ROTIDREN-875904 format. One record per residue (C-alpha): x, y, z; residue in three letters. Coordinates in steps of 0.1 Angstrom, whole numbers, plus 5000, padded with zeros to 4 digits. Example, Ala and Ser with C-alpha at 12.3 -4.5 7.8 and 13.67 -1.06 7.14 Angstrom:
BEGIN
512349555078ALA 513749895071SER 
END
This chain:
BEGIN
576456494322MET 578056484350SER 577256544385THR 578656794410LEU 579756504429GLN 581256334398GLU 583056674393LYS 584756734425ILE 585656344427ASN 587656444396SER 589456744413LEU 593156694424LYS 594456884453PHE 597656944468LYS 597157014506PRO 599157254525ASP 599857124557ASP 601657394574ALA 599057644566TRP 595257664570GLN 593657904543HIS 590057884556VAL 589257954593ILE 586558054616ILE 587258394631ALA 585758354661ASP 584558034671GLN 581958214701LYS 580258354678ARG 579457984657CYS 577457904689LYS 574658184679ASN 574458144641CYS 570958204630PRO 571557994600THR 574657754603GLN 574957844563ALA 578557684564CYS 577357344571LEU 575057324543THR 576257554515ILE 580157404512CYS 579757114481PRO 582856964498THR 581656924538GLY 584657154552VAL 582757254581PHE 581057014610ARG 579657084638TRP 581156954671ASN 578156854696TYR 580756794724ALA 583757024721ASP 584557364731THR 584957484694SER 581657444676PRO 582857404640ILE 585657174629SER 587557314597VAL 588357044573LEU 590257254549TYR 592356994531LYS 589256924513GLN 588457274506CYS 587557334467ILE 588057734472GLU 584457804457CYS 583958104485GLY 580857984488ALA 581457954529CYS 582758304529ARG 579258474511LEU 576858264527ALA 578158324563CYS 575258564584PRO 577658684607CYS 581458744580LYS 582658484603ASN 584458274581ILE 588358384567GLU 589058264531PHE 592358304513LEU 593358144484TYR 596257894491PRO 599957984485LYS 601657904449GLY 601257534441SER 598957454466TYR 595257384465GLY 593457264437VAL 595257174407ILE 592457284379TYR 594857214348THR 596356904336GLU 600056894331GLU 601056854295GLN 602956534280PRO 606356664270THR 607256564235SER 
END
């Protein structure tokens, strides 16, 4: 049986460098967040706390696996999530060879 990390490592990604599909709506709200759930709920660590920056949370959206857990766990409803545009994001199917 595969571990979660092995399954995540097997995913293929095609990030959209021109469009960020996961964002923090209001960085100021993160400073007073009672749980900071986004830092622990995300299986790929998309969210990182910045101790010395004016924006408390960095969003590493290119490693997002589109599970949506962050959006559900945020007690402030402060995460905006839209699925990546067509042909970008996680590639869940393998191309079948043509004969």
